[in-house]
N, CA, C and O of each residue as an XYZ file, in Angstrom:
660
protein
N     -17.302    -26.279     44.953
C     -18.279    -25.452     43.936
C     -18.017    -23.966     44.188
O     -18.113    -23.182     43.243
N     -17.686    -23.532     45.428
C     -17.377    -22.207     45.701
C     -16.106    -21.727     45.024
O     -16.001    -20.573     44.610
N     -15.092    -22.678     44.912
C     -13.844    -22.348     44.278
C     -14.060    -22.032     42.688
O     -13.397    -21.152     42.139
N     -14.981    -22.769     42.023
C     -15.264    -22.721     40.716
C     -15.950    -21.302     40.495
O     -15.595    -20.555     39.584
N     -16.858    -21.020     41.307
C     -17.581    -19.868     41.263
C     -16.519    -18.531     41.364
O     -16.508    -17.608     40.550
N     -15.764    -18.632     42.378
C     -14.795    -17.702     42.500
C     -13.678    -17.569     41.310
O     -13.267    -16.477     40.919
N     -13.267    -18.760     40.817
C     -12.486    -18.631     39.604
C     -13.096    -18.077     38.416
O     -12.418    -17.433     37.616
N     -14.452    -18.304     38.232
C     -15.226    -17.809     37.156
C     -15.233    -16.198     37.374
O     -14.955    -15.428     36.455
N     -15.526    -15.834     38.481
C     -15.680    -14.462     38.689
C     -14.287    -13.618     38.487
O     -14.203    -12.536     37.906
N     -13.380    -14.235     39.000
C     -11.928    -13.641     38.898
C     -11.650    -13.627     37.344
O     -11.305    -12.542     36.877
N     -11.743    -14.555     36.606
C     -11.595    -14.613     35.181
C     -12.324    -13.541     34.404
O     -11.794    -12.791     33.584
N     -13.685    -13.552     34.775
C     -14.639    -12.535     34.142
C     -14.065    -11.044     34.317
O     -13.994    -10.202     33.421
N     -13.725    -10.912     35.472
C     -13.344     -9.534     36.028
C     -11.868     -9.251     35.174
O     -11.713     -8.228     34.507
N     -10.978    -10.152     35.280
C      -9.749     -9.865     34.561
C     -10.006     -9.748     32.953
O      -9.171     -9.048     32.380
N     -10.816    -10.201     32.298
C     -11.217    -10.126     30.761
C     -11.670     -8.769     30.713
O     -11.136     -8.015     29.899
N     -12.668     -8.304     31.543
C     -13.265     -7.159     31.563
C     -12.357     -6.017     31.685
O     -12.496     -5.032     30.960
N     -11.358     -6.111     32.640
C     -10.413     -5.052     32.731
C      -9.323     -4.935     31.553
O      -8.854     -3.853     31.201
N      -8.977     -6.162     30.991
C      -8.112     -6.237     29.796
C      -8.840     -5.362     28.699
O      -8.349     -4.352     28.195
N      -9.876     -5.804     28.448
C     -10.849     -5.147     27.392
C     -11.075     -3.608     27.465
O     -11.064     -2.904     26.455
N     -11.295     -3.095     28.817
C     -11.457     -1.611     29.122
C     -10.226     -0.908     28.844
O     -10.224      0.198     28.304
N      -9.027     -1.610     29.248
C      -7.779     -0.902     29.145
C      -7.346     -0.916     27.536
O      -6.729      0.039     27.065
N      -7.678     -1.952     26.812
C      -7.259     -1.893     25.558
C      -8.235     -0.945     24.760
O      -7.760     -0.505     23.713
N      -9.400     -0.592     25.047
C     -10.367      0.163     24.430
C      -9.896      1.722     24.723
O      -9.995      2.601     23.866
N      -9.451      1.908     25.847
C      -9.054      3.299     26.259
C      -7.777      3.704     25.482
O      -7.604      4.848     25.062
N      -6.852      2.642     25.311
C      -5.506      2.992     24.863
C      -5.625      3.081     23.202
O      -4.701      3.548     22.536
N      -6.699      2.648     22.681
C      -6.744      2.671     21.366
C      -6.697      4.137     20.739
O      -7.535      4.913     21.199
N      -6.014      4.529     19.957
C      -6.250      5.864     19.449
C      -7.297      6.056     18.116
O      -8.163      5.205     17.907
N      -7.170      7.044     17.382
C      -7.955      7.325     16.435
C      -7.512      6.336     15.311
O      -6.313      6.124     15.132
N      -8.473      5.730     14.552
C      -8.250      4.884     13.493
C      -7.159      5.604     12.451
O      -7.231      6.819     12.269
N      -6.248      4.879     11.844
C      -5.316      5.380     10.890
C      -5.009      4.167      9.985
O      -5.269      3.008     10.309
N      -4.434      4.535      8.823
C      -4.146      3.663      7.770
C      -2.934      2.905      8.184
O      -2.006      3.497      8.735
N      -2.891      1.597      7.942
C      -1.878      0.666      8.242
C      -0.768      0.965      7.264
O       0.392      0.685      7.565
N      -1.052      1.489      6.173
C      -0.019      1.732      5.178
C       0.582      3.209      5.117
O       1.034      3.745      4.105
N       0.505      3.718      6.290
C       1.180      4.982      6.263
C       2.578      5.049      5.696
O       3.541      4.698      6.378
N       2.704      5.486      4.484
C       3.874      5.284      3.719
C       5.121      6.118      4.337
O       6.257      5.645      4.296
N       4.890      7.190      4.823
C       5.898      7.918      5.461
C       6.244      7.772      6.892
O       6.862      8.607      7.553
N       5.771      6.585      7.329
C       6.119      6.167      8.797
C       7.251      5.303      8.885
O       7.069      4.215      9.432
N       8.379      5.583      8.452
C       9.575      4.876      8.577
C       9.974      3.919      7.329
O       9.342      3.943      6.272
N      10.883      3.230      7.518
C      11.525      2.359      6.276
C      10.333      1.363      5.938
O       9.498      0.932      6.733
N      10.436      1.112      4.673
C       9.308      0.264      4.083
C       9.704     -1.119      4.043
O      10.793     -1.419      3.554
N       8.848     -2.078      4.558
C       9.351     -3.462      4.615
C       9.271     -4.013      3.091
O       8.453     -3.654      2.243
N      10.293     -4.954      2.940
C      10.306     -5.458      1.770
C      11.100     -4.681      0.604
O      11.241     -5.232     -0.488
N      11.555     -3.553      0.820
C      12.237     -2.752      0.077
C      13.690     -2.760      0.630
O      13.887     -2.483      1.813
N      14.729     -3.080     -0.226
C      15.908     -2.877      0.295
C      16.525     -1.545      0.485
O      16.406     -0.818     -0.501
N      17.078     -1.097      1.370
C      17.667      0.328      1.413
C      18.472      0.653      0.387
O      19.366     -0.064     -0.062
N      18.117      1.915     -0.058
C      18.812      2.386     -1.401
C      18.312      1.936     -2.610
O      18.838      2.320     -3.655
N      17.238      1.070     -2.620
C      16.715      0.447     -3.868
C      15.914      1.673     -4.621
O      15.262      2.495     -3.977
N      16.026      1.704     -5.976
C      15.690      2.655     -6.717
C      14.363      2.123     -7.553
O      14.168      0.922     -7.738
N      13.543      3.078     -7.998
C      12.411      2.517     -8.759
C      12.874      1.919    -10.002
O      13.857      2.399    -10.568
N      12.276      0.950    -10.462
C      12.700      0.454    -11.801
C      12.212      1.250    -12.991
O      11.044      1.636    -12.936
N      12.910      1.544    -14.028
C      12.485      2.253    -15.221
C      12.002      1.270    -16.252
O      12.406      0.108    -16.289
N      11.207      1.728    -17.008
C      10.643      0.837    -18.137
C      11.633      0.847    -19.212
O      12.122      1.938    -19.505
N      11.999     -0.185    -19.837
C      12.920     -0.280    -20.913
C      12.755      0.856    -21.957
O      11.652      1.059    -22.462
N      13.778      1.554    -22.264
C      13.628      2.683    -23.001
C      13.313      3.943    -22.530
O      13.427      4.984    -23.178
N      12.882      3.829    -21.303
C      12.291      5.212    -20.612
C      13.341      5.945    -20.030
O      14.228      5.318    -19.450
N      13.388      7.238    -20.093
C      14.304      8.250    -19.483
C      13.662      8.865    -18.260
O      12.507      9.284    -18.320
N      14.441      8.935    -17.062
C      13.944      9.780    -15.923
C      12.628      9.240    -15.377
O      11.905      9.924    -14.653
N      12.342      8.010    -15.740
C      11.086      7.440    -15.179
C       9.915      7.534    -15.875
O       8.997      6.808    -15.495
N       9.725      8.286    -16.841
C       8.755      8.372    -17.601
C       8.593      7.431    -18.815
O       9.606      6.904    -19.274
N       7.594      7.227    -19.270
C       7.195      6.379    -20.415
C       7.725      7.047    -21.777
O       7.731      8.278    -21.788
N       8.107      6.471    -22.761
C       8.406      7.189    -23.938
C       7.328      8.111    -24.413
O       6.160      7.726    -24.464
N       7.681      9.287    -24.753
C       6.770     10.275    -25.189
C       5.985     10.876    -24.098
O       5.008     11.566    -24.389
N       6.311     10.684    -22.887
C       5.435     11.191    -21.703
C       5.837     12.641    -21.552
O       7.003     12.958    -21.788
N       4.940     13.548    -21.170
C       5.281     14.870    -20.970
C       5.285     15.150    -19.415
O       4.655     14.501    -18.580
N       6.057     16.165    -19.191
C       6.140     16.621    -17.780
C       5.496     17.810    -17.611
O       5.451     18.292    -16.479
N       4.932     18.433    -18.636
C       4.128     19.672    -18.525
C       4.848     20.816    -18.820
O       6.076     20.760    -18.888
N       4.187     21.942    -19.020
C       4.773     23.182    -19.310
C       5.390     23.903    -18.209
O       6.261     24.748    -18.414
N       4.928     23.569    -16.931
C       5.719     24.376    -15.976
C       6.198     23.226    -15.006
O       5.627     22.142    -14.893
N       7.497     23.679    -14.224
C       7.939     22.621    -13.313
C       6.986     22.486    -12.221
O       6.126     23.318    -11.935
N       7.226     21.237    -11.554
C       6.436     20.942    -10.359
C       5.512     19.714    -10.548
O       5.137     19.335    -11.657
N       5.210     19.185     -9.501
C       4.440     17.949     -9.499
C       3.003     17.934    -10.118
O       2.493     16.964    -10.679
N       2.421     19.186     -9.923
C       1.081     19.265    -10.462
C       0.811     19.207    -12.031
O      -0.335     19.140    -12.476
N       1.774     19.233    -12.715
C       1.710     19.203    -14.095
C       2.264     17.946    -14.786
O       2.255     17.759    -16.003
N       2.760     17.088    -13.828
C       3.307     15.847    -14.328
C       2.407     14.985    -15.064
O       1.238     14.878    -14.696
N       2.933     14.240    -16.266
C       2.073     13.341    -17.075
C       2.855     12.225    -17.470
O       4.018     12.513    -17.755
N       2.530     11.011    -17.565
C       3.232      9.924    -18.057
C       2.803      8.682    -17.262
O       1.871      8.692    -16.457
N       3.597      7.559    -17.569
C       3.738      6.325    -16.919
C       4.782      6.211    -16.186
O       5.873      6.334    -16.741
N       4.726      5.963    -14.842
C       5.734      5.691    -13.862
C       5.584      4.229    -13.225
O       4.577      3.729    -12.725
N       6.860      3.683    -13.379
C       6.773      2.303    -12.813
C       7.619      2.244    -11.413
O       8.747      2.691    -11.206
N       6.824      1.624    -10.599
C       7.410      1.351     -9.170
C       8.388      0.265     -9.002
O       8.636     -0.470     -9.958
N       8.963      0.106     -7.865
C       9.730     -1.068     -7.643
C       9.097     -2.209     -7.604
O       7.866     -2.231     -7.607
N       9.798     -3.269     -7.563
C       9.188     -4.621     -7.443
C       9.470     -4.816     -5.822
O      10.615     -4.733     -5.379
N       8.404     -5.064     -5.037
C       8.360     -5.240     -3.772
C       8.095     -6.721     -3.416
O       7.013     -7.209     -3.745
N       9.071     -7.511     -2.726
C       8.871     -8.832     -2.511
C       8.045     -8.968     -1.206
O       8.302     -8.385     -0.153
N       7.131     -9.728     -1.403
C       6.147     -9.954     -0.352
C       6.331    -11.565      0.122
O       7.048    -12.347     -0.502
N       5.695    -11.867      1.124
C       5.725    -13.237      1.685
C       5.131    -14.156      0.620
O       5.498    -15.331      0.609
N       4.256    -13.722     -0.264
C       3.687    -14.570     -1.373
C       4.063    -14.308     -2.668
O       3.417    -14.825     -3.579
N       5.099    -13.515     -2.930
C       5.648    -13.160     -4.104
C       5.804    -11.793     -4.403
O       5.447    -10.991     -3.540
N       6.302    -11.347     -5.535
C       6.524     -9.861     -5.775
C       5.269     -9.110     -6.304
O       4.348     -9.613     -6.946
N       5.400     -7.826     -5.920
C       4.117     -6.968     -6.331
C       4.901     -5.572     -7.049
O       5.846     -4.951     -6.562
N       4.257     -5.322     -8.240
C       4.831     -4.156     -8.898
C       3.814     -3.450     -9.698
O       3.161     -4.179    -10.446
N       3.543     -2.223     -9.706
C       2.544     -1.384    -10.257
C       3.252     -0.349    -11.203
O       4.453     -0.092    -11.117
N       2.427      0.201    -12.081
C       2.681      1.354    -12.805
C       1.661      2.321    -12.700
O       0.497      2.028    -12.972
N       2.048      3.623    -12.273
C       1.025      4.742    -12.056
C       0.931      5.468    -13.479
O       1.939      5.641    -14.164
N      -0.230      5.846    -13.846
C      -0.547      6.537    -15.030
C      -0.923      7.878    -14.588
O      -1.992      7.928    -13.979
N      -0.270      9.017    -14.759
C      -0.733     10.409    -14.512
C      -0.981     11.309    -15.641
O      -0.258     11.289    -16.637
N      -2.029     12.134    -15.510
C      -2.299     13.120    -16.421
C      -2.549     14.427    -15.709
O      -3.537     14.527    -14.981
N      -1.718     15.428    -15.875
C      -1.804     16.627    -15.317
C      -1.705     16.664    -13.803
O      -2.278     17.470    -13.069
N      -0.839     15.609    -13.415
C      -0.705     15.585    -11.926
C      -1.515     14.648    -11.260
O      -1.122     14.119    -10.220
N      -2.770     14.355    -11.836
C      -3.570     13.399    -11.412
C      -3.361     11.911    -11.745
O      -2.904     11.570    -12.836
N      -3.718     10.989    -10.738
C      -3.540      9.525    -11.009
C      -4.782      9.081    -11.688
O      -5.840      9.014    -11.063
N      -4.687      8.753    -13.029
C      -5.679      8.329    -13.725
C      -5.921      6.689    -13.892
O      -7.018      6.204    -14.171
N      -4.818      5.991    -13.693
C      -4.920      4.457    -13.588
C      -3.614      3.942    -12.821
O      -2.543      4.539    -12.713
N      -3.945      2.754    -12.342
C      -2.826      2.013    -11.785
C      -2.944      0.701    -12.510
O      -4.025      0.120    -12.605
N      -1.790      0.224    -13.035
C      -1.692     -0.993    -13.706
C      -0.769     -1.913    -12.994
O       0.360     -1.567    -12.647
N      -1.283     -3.124    -12.776
C      -0.469     -4.077    -11.926
C       0.404     -4.918    -13.055
O      -0.068     -5.500    -14.031
N       1.675     -4.840    -12.707
C       2.575     -5.345    -13.652
C       3.218     -6.903    -13.182
O       3.662     -7.740    -13.969
N       3.137     -7.033    -11.730
C       3.454     -8.235    -11.114
C       2.556     -8.348     -9.869
O       2.377     -7.428     -9.070
N       1.998     -9.604     -9.787
C       1.272     -9.745     -8.473
C       1.635    -11.161     -7.890
O       2.287    -12.031     -8.469
N       1.117    -11.218     -6.704
C       1.652    -12.485     -5.765
C       1.070    -13.589     -6.599
O       0.102    -13.462     -7.350
N       1.754    -14.677     -6.391
C       1.439    -16.097     -7.039
C       1.394    -17.206     -6.157
O       2.058    -17.184     -5.121
N       0.721    -18.116     -6.440
C       0.689    -19.418     -5.821
C      -0.690    -19.549     -5.061
O      -1.267    -18.580     -4.568
N      -1.150    -20.825     -5.018
C      -2.310    -21.135     -4.012
C      -3.257    -20.225     -3.953
O      -3.844    -19.923     -4.991
N      -3.583    -19.625     -2.753
C      -4.707    -18.959     -2.827
C      -4.468    -17.285     -3.060
O      -5.360    -16.444     -2.956
N      -3.213    -17.042     -3.360
C      -2.855    -15.613     -3.603
C      -3.609    -15.113     -4.904
O      -4.003    -13.951     -4.996
N      -3.780    -16.017     -5.864
C      -4.518    -15.522     -7.089
C      -5.989    -14.980     -6.900
O      -6.510    -14.035     -7.492
N      -6.541    -15.811     -5.923
C      -8.007    -15.470     -5.644
C      -8.043    -14.221     -4.832
O      -9.004    -13.460     -4.937
N      -7.067    -13.972     -4.040
C      -7.031    -12.969     -2.990
C      -6.833    -11.780     -3.865
O      -7.583    -10.811     -3.749
N      -5.794    -11.802     -4.797
C      -5.580    -10.667     -5.687
C      -6.674    -10.308     -6.536
O      -6.902     -9.123     -6.783
N      -7.441    -11.334     -7.052
C      -8.493    -10.970     -7.991
C      -9.570    -10.254     -7.150
O     -10.414     -9.536     -7.687
N      -9.522    -10.462     -5.825
C     -10.589     -9.648     -5.128
C      -9.987     -8.371     -4.670
O     -10.667     -7.347     -4.738
N      -8.642     -8.332     -4.159
C      -8.067     -7.155     -3.598
C      -7.737     -6.149     -4.595
O      -8.128     -5.000     -4.391
N      -7.021     -6.439     -5.727
C      -6.367     -5.372     -6.638
C      -7.502     -4.412     -7.188
O      -7.242     -3.210     -7.242
N      -8.707     -4.853     -7.586
C      -9.653     -3.790     -7.976
C      -9.984     -2.834     -6.911
O     -10.139     -1.645     -7.192
N     -10.111     -3.294     -5.634
C     -10.403     -2.451     -4.565
C      -9.089     -1.433     -4.257
O      -9.261     -0.274     -3.881
N      -7.986     -1.921     -4.432
C      -6.863     -1.192     -4.176
C      -6.733     -0.117     -5.130
O      -6.416      0.996     -4.712
N      -6.951     -0.323     -6.433
C      -6.930      0.679     -7.571
C      -7.993      1.767     -7.289
O      -7.686      2.947     -7.462
N      -9.350      1.393     -6.823
C     -10.302      2.290     -6.616
C      -9.854      3.271     -5.473
O     -10.018      4.488     -5.564
N      -9.286      2.666     -4.409
C      -8.664      3.551     -3.217
C      -7.806      4.499     -3.737
O      -7.922      5.668     -3.371
N      -6.875      4.138     -4.619
C      -5.569      4.944     -5.052
C      -6.391      6.079     -5.861
O      -6.157      7.240     -5.526
N      -7.279      5.867     -6.834
C      -7.760      6.824     -7.522
C      -8.545      7.744     -6.784
O      -8.582      8.907     -7.187
N      -9.332      7.341     -5.527
C     -10.056      8.152     -4.702
C      -9.071      8.981     -3.950
O      -9.232     10.192     -3.805
N      -8.058      8.331     -3.475
C      -7.141      9.110     -2.434
C      -6.133     10.050     -3.263
O      -5.733     11.114     -2.791
N      -5.766      9.601     -4.482
C      -4.868     10.206     -5.417
C      -3.510     10.077     -4.652
O      -2.789     11.073     -4.606
N      -3.141      8.999     -4.092
C      -1.949      8.798     -3.488
C      -1.776      7.423     -2.970
O      -2.697      6.616     -3.098
N      -0.662      7.094     -2.392
C      -0.478      5.727     -1.828
C      -0.898      5.525     -0.338
O      -0.797      4.434      0.224
N      -1.302      6.475      0.168
C      -1.778      6.410      1.512
C      -3.151      5.976      1.680
O      -4.090      6.711      1.987
N      -3.208      4.553      1.425
C      -4.548      3.931      1.276
C      -4.625      2.621      2.456
O      -3.655      2.017      2.913
N      -6.099      2.392      2.791
C      -6.073      1.371      3.722
C      -5.945      0.057      3.174
O      -6.158     -0.143      1.978
N      -5.541     -1.051      4.134
C      -5.252     -2.278      3.754
C      -6.634     -2.987      3.433
O      -7.630     -2.763      4.121
N      -6.640     -3.735      2.499
C      -7.729     -4.689      2.122
C      -7.822     -5.869      3.101
O      -6.911     -6.697      3.125
N      -8.791     -5.968      3.834
C      -8.802     -7.169      4.765
C      -8.613     -8.508      3.931
O      -9.164     -8.759      2.860
N      -7.754     -9.295      4.609
C      -7.444    -10.486      4.069
C      -6.274    -10.549      2.889
O      -5.841    -11.617      2.455
N      -5.855     -9.319      2.464
C      -4.812     -9.152      1.596
C      -3.788     -8.292      2.229
O      -3.276     -7.405      1.546
N      -3.464     -8.445      3.359
C      -2.407     -7.400      3.831
C      -1.127     -7.366      3.249
O      -0.498     -6.309      3.193
N      -0.628     -8.557      2.757
C       0.628     -8.488      1.984
C       0.615     -7.856      0.746
O       1.499     -7.054      0.445
N      -0.370     -8.161     -0.057
C      -0.681     -7.616     -1.373
C      -0.789     -6.065     -1.274
O      -0.196     -5.297     -2.031
N      -1.608     -5.691     -0.258
C      -1.964     -4.209     -0.018
C      -0.767     -3.440      0.113
O      -0.596     -2.394     -0.512
N       0.241     -4.028      1.073
C       1.380     -3.461      1.553
C       2.320     -3.317      0.338
O       2.791     -2.199      0.130
N       2.615     -4.256     -0.422
C       3.264     -4.289     -1.528
C       2.826     -3.488     -2.618
O       3.693     -3.021     -3.357
N       1.635     -3.251     -2.840
C       0.976     -2.409     -3.813
C       1.274     -0.991     -3.544
O       1.741     -0.201     -4.365
N       0.946     -0.728     -2.263
C       1.173      0.583     -1.875
C       2.610      1.134     -1.962
O       2.868      2.265     -2.374
N       3.520      0.242     -1.539
C       5.001      0.623     -1.526
C       5.502      0.644     -3.074
O       6.449      1.398     -3.299
N       5.025     -0.024     -4.057
C       5.538     -0.007     -5.312
C       4.827      1.251     -6.007
O       5.410      1.864     -6.901
N       3.490      1.632     -5.547
C       2.874      2.808     -6.134
C       3.755      4.150     -5.603
O       4.099      5.095     -6.314
N       3.998      3.994     -4.313
C       4.773      5.133     -3.699
C       5.990      5.457     -4.602
O       6.164      6.551     -5.139
N       6.816      4.383     -4.713
C       7.979      4.322     -5.656
C       7.696      5.043     -6.941
O       8.445      5.958     -7.285
N       6.677      4.698     -7.666
C       6.390      5.219     -8.884
C       5.911      6.699     -8.840
O       6.075      7.442     -9.808
N       5.290      7.121     -7.641
C       4.988      8.369     -7.497
C       6.210      9.280     -7.160
O       6.320     10.445     -7.543
N       7.088      8.620     -6.417
C       8.405      9.382     -6.170
C       9.119      9.732     -7.503
O       9.632     10.828     -7.728
N       9.097      8.661     -8.380
C       9.852      8.903     -9.616
C       9.068      9.936    -10.491
O       9.614     10.560    -11.401
N       7.865     10.060    -10.182
C       7.115     11.189    -11.042
C       7.298     12.393    -10.410
O       6.919     13.404    -11.002
N       7.889     12.507     -9.144
C       8.116     13.822     -8.579
C       6.787     14.160     -7.649
O       6.553     15.308     -7.271
N       6.060     13.187     -7.370
C       4.797     13.425     -6.570
C       5.095     12.930     -5.058
O       4.160     12.863     -4.261
N       6.285     12.618     -4.715
C       6.596     11.872     -3.334
C       5.676     12.319     -2.423
O       5.695     11.896     -1.268
């Protein structure tokens, strides 16, 4: 009986120490999709954003780049790369007006099984996050990590094409 008590006490102490060390080593919360933090998973090195058919320089036909040079005046529709995720490809198109993101249109979404249900939940949240953040540095939607990552990477490629890197 004494051995069992000692074993439980040692196990409890060990768990408390591990939790305490983990809590102290955790830094400030940050986005899991920090786009500028190294190579992007799922995107082949040297891959270029895909252009819409008939589009030149990444802008949609008839898109204006504004009167003055610079990212703040860019307007148009810019298509990001197709990002292959574990559950299928993800691709988005960013719509910009006067340098601001006004819409994000999903061109390809993950497919199969539960992915459709996850995407129907996650994609509207991701769109709202992008419109609020005005960029691709957004938080991952819980339960939709692969979709969130592919969405942010494709969006970043579209913004790079627009000159808003």
